[in-house]
N, C-alpha and C positions, 0 to 999 in steps of 0.2 A: 730401490734402496730399502733395506729392512728397517721397520719402525723401531725406535729406541724404547718404546713402551711395551709392557707385557700385558697380554689379555688376562682376564680372570682365570680362564681355563689353564693358561700357562703357569700362573702363580700356583694354582691348586695342584697341577702336575708336579711342579718343583717341590712343593711341600710334601706331596705323597712320596716322592723319591727320597726325601730326607728320612722319613720314618722307615722306609723299606731298607735303607742302608743300615739301620739298627735292628732290623727284624730278626725274629727267632729263626732257628734252623729251618730247613726245607719243610714246607707244609706237609709233605708226605710223612713226616715224623710226628705230626700233631696227634694227640690221643683220639680214640674213637670209642663209642659204646653203642649198644643196640638201642634203637628207637622204635617204639610201638605206635602203630597207626590203626585207627578203628573207624568204621562207619557207624555213626550214631545219629539218628534223625530226630531224637526227642530228649527233653530234659526230665522226663518221667523217671523218678528215682528207681522204679522197678526195672528199668532198662539201663539207665545211666550208671547206677552203682555197680552192678555186676560187670558192666563193660569196663569201667575204670579198674575194678578189682582184677579182671583178667589181664588188662594192659600192664598193671604193676607186676603181676606174676611173670609176664613175658620179658620184662627187663631185669628180672632177678629177685623180685619180691620186695614188698614195702617194709617188712619187718627188719631186714638187714640195714635199712636206712634210718628208721625212726624208733625202733624199740628201745625204751628206756631213755630216750633223748628229749631235749627241749627243742621244739620245731618252730621256726619262724617262717611264716608264709606271706610273701608279698602278693597282695591281690591288686586288681586294677580297677579303680573307680574314677577314671579320668574325667575332668571337667566338672562343672556344677550340676547338681541334680535337676536343675531347671532346663538343661539342654535335652532336647528330644529330636530324634530323627522321625519326623512326621508324628504319627500316633503310636509308634512302637515304644515298648518298655526299654529302659536303659540297658538292662542285662541282655536284651535280645539284639542289641546293636553294638555298643561300645564298652560296657562294663563286663568284667568276668561274671558269669552267671552264678547267682547264689546257689543254684542246685549243684553246680560243679564244685563250688567251695564246700558246701555242706557234705556232699558225698566223699570228698577228699578227707575232710576232717573226721568223718565217721570211720572211714577205712584206716586212717592213721591211729585213731583211738583203739580200734580193734586190733591193730598190729602192735600195740604196746607203747605208743608215744607217751612220754611222761607229762608233757605240757605242750600246748599248741597256742601260739600267739599269732594273730592275724594282723598284718601291718599294712597301712596305707597312709598317704599324705594327702588328705582331702583338700580340695581347692580353697586356698586363702582362708583357712579357719583352723583354730585350735580346738574346736568342738570334738567330743568323743566320736569315734568312727560309727558307733551305734546310732548317734543322733543323725549323722550324715546319711546313713543308709535308710534310716526311717524316712527321711525326706525323699529318698528314691523309691519308696513304696515297699521296702523289705521289712521283714520282721527279724531282727538280729537274734532273737531267742532260738530260731530254727538252727542257726549255725552254732550258737553257744551251747546248745543242748545236744549237739551231734556227737560229742565225746566228753570225757572228763577233763577238767582243767583247761578250758578254752577261754581265751580273752582277746580283746582287740586293743591295739594301741595306735594312736595318731602319731606318726613319725615325722610330721611336717614341722615339728618344733622339739624342744627339749623333752616334753612329755613327763613321764614319771622318773626319768633319770636325773642324776645330779650333775652330769656333764656329758658333752658329746663324745662319741668314740671316734678316734682317728684311725682311718684305714689307709696305710701307705700303699701306693701302687707299685707292683713289681717293675723292675727295669726303669724306674724313674717316672713312668707315666707318659701318655701321649698328649694330654691336655693339662692335667693337674698332677702334681707329685703325690697328693694324698687328698682324701675327702673326709669331712667330719659329718658323721651320721648319728641318728638317734641310737641310744644304748641297745635297743632291741636287736639291732643287726649284729651286735657283738655278743649279747647275752643269750646265745643259742648254740646248739650243737649241729643243727641241720638248717640249711636255708633253702627255701622252695619258692619258685615263681609260678603263679597261676595267671596266665596271660590270655588275651583274646587274639584270635587270628584276624589280623587287619592289615590293610594298606596304611602307609603313613606319609603325610605330606613332606616331612623333612628327612626321614631315614628310609623311605621306600617301603619297608614293612615294619610292623611292631609285633614282636613275639616275646619269648621268654627273656631275652637279654634286654631289649628296649624297655620292658616292664620295670627294670631296676632303675631306670632314669628317675622314677618317682620316689626313690628312696632318699633322695637328697632333700634336706629341709630348707624350706624357703626362708626361714629365719636367717640363713647364711647365704643361700644361693638364689634368693628370690628378688623380685623388684623392690620390695620394701625391707630388704635385709639391712641390719645395722652396718654402719661404716667401720667402726672399730671392733665391736662385739656383736654377736648375734642379737637380732631383735627379740623381744619377748614373745611376740605372736607373728605368725606367717601372714604376709600380705602379697598378693599378686602371684605371678608365675615365675618360671625359671628363664627369663629372657636373656640373662647374661650368658647362659650356656649356648643360646642360639646366636646371639649377635656379638658377644664380647664387649658390650658397651660399658661394662663396669666389672670390678673384681668382687670376689666374695668378701665377707667381713674380714678385717685384717687379722682377726684371731685364727683364721684358717689359711692354708697355703694358697697363694695366688697361682694363676696359670703359668705354665712353664715358659711360654713364648708369647709375649703380648703383641708381637708383630705377625703372628700367624693369621691366616685368612679369617676375616670376620663374617663368615658365611655358615649358616646353620647346617648345611649338608656336609661341610667339612668338620665342624666342631662337635655336633651332637653325636655322630657315630663314634668319635674318639672318646667322648665323655662316657658313653655306654660301655665301650671296650675297657676303659679304665676301671669302671665300677665293678664289672663282673670279674676282672682280674684281681681287684683288691678285696672284694667280698664274694668269694666263689659260691656258685650254685650247686646244690646236691641233687635236686630233682626239679624237673620242668614239666608243666602241664599246660597244654594249649587248647583252649576252647574255641572250636570253630563249628559248633552245631548250628547256631544262628549267629550272625554278625553283620557287619556292613562292609561294603566295597567302595573304594574311591579315596578314603582317607581314614583318620583315626577317630574322628568325632564329628558331631553335627555342625560344629562351628566352621568346618572346612566345606566350602562350596566352590564350584558346582559339582555335578555328577556324583552324587552319593546314592547308594542303593542298599536297601535291606535285602540280605541274601540268606539262604539256608544251605550252606555247603555240607552239613552233617558230618563234620570231621572232628576227631580228637587225636592229639599227638602227645606222647609221653616219653621222656628220656632222662637219663642222668647227666649227659654231657650237653651243656647249653648250646654249643656251636652246632653239634650234630643234630640236636633236636630242632633248632631253628632252621637248619639247612633242609631237613626233611619237610618241615612245615611250609617253608618257602616253596618247595617243589609241589606240595599239594595245592598251592595257590596258582600253579601254572607258571611259576617263575623259575629261573635258573639261579641256584644259590652261588654259582661260580661267576655270575655276571659282575661287571665292574661299573664304575661311574660312567654315565652316558647311555646305559642300556637298561631297559625296563626290568625291575621297578626302581632302579637306582639312577634315574635320568639326571638328577642334579645333586647327587650325594654319593659319599663313599659307602661301600658295603661293610656294615659293622661286623659281619661274619668273617670277612677277609682280615680286618684289623685284629680281631680276636684270635684268628688262626695264625696269621703270618707274623704278627708282632709279639703276641703273648704265648702262642703255642697252646691255646686252651682247648682246642678241638678241631676236627676236620669238617669242612663244608663239602667235601668231595663225596658225592653219593655213592661212588664206586667203592669207597672205603667204609661205608656205614651199613651195618646189618639192620634192615628194616623188617620188623616182625609184625604179625597180624595181617592187616590188609596191605595190598600193594599200592604204591603211590598212584600208579596209572588207573587203578580202579576207584579211587576216591577223589582224584584231581578235580578242582573247581577253578574255572578260568577267571581269576580276578582281573587280569589285564583286559579281557574283553568287556567286562562290566564297566571298567573305567572309561571306555570309549563310547558307552551309551549315554544318551541324554538323561538328565536327572529325572527320577520318577517318584521319589518317596518323600520329598519335602514340598510343602505348599509354596507357591511363588510369593 
């Protein structure tokens, strides 16, 4: 006799079928764009800067993207500055490296960018980003002086804006119909993601698209968010996105379906796909020179490893860029839930491709320029199977 109860896998499969019924036209019609891949073993500016310069030229040139424009760059400073993977520096494991940020800012300034604003939502604080990175051992002046008119903004709260900017999601959204973000995500002509090449405990991988998860202010979407209005200051993380245990502040749109699965591997990939559909990316830079394998931060244990893949990936289409980056990690960007690295989550690239039509994850449709994937591939999956080596017991 068949059980009258559904397993979690059956519930998730049914939910996936619902969004597929509303999905965009065939994935073969999704846009594509060249993606540049390079082998780079060092953060030495004398090597890194010309490497990035060449990669930008390979995808059509930086000037056509930034000249005369206000550029917003989402960097990734995930977790508290107190978190360390053993004795390694934050930027060598889970933060985007300051050398990559500095080189990018310098090249954008040289290409004629009018203004460059570096954005991040530091963990549970409204302190200036400069103060936060000082705690991580960086000198913010190196980045601020890399080009004219460079500034930081903490986007984890209202910041210097008078009100939050609302970004409606095309097609009504997968998880929320719109997101309220700091003004800096609207007050720009060009939006850029500088991400770290990493595994992720909830979404399988974290690359240029997942980096945008941190654009959401915790004053609205955090554990300490106000019930009716945004809180004045950010407190805690974005647990509601993972578990759905509460709704955002009532001043912002609630989720579309409160009966949808309360599982992070279902919810977070959909939030990410929503965000990159609502606030499109124009340039994506992925730092895999040094990084960590096994998860996205030192708070995830066990089996974390400091690694040196020596990889850089750059592209204008976020889905295509993440697909190529996923392949350089030894994974299949066409993989679905239940297959490494998406063992317990949906593939964000698939959601962005098939529902929103943002780009292709099919490597056969993506022109890879520079180095070949097979020549730079680093097997993250094999590292995940090894015992933990880089954290003290």
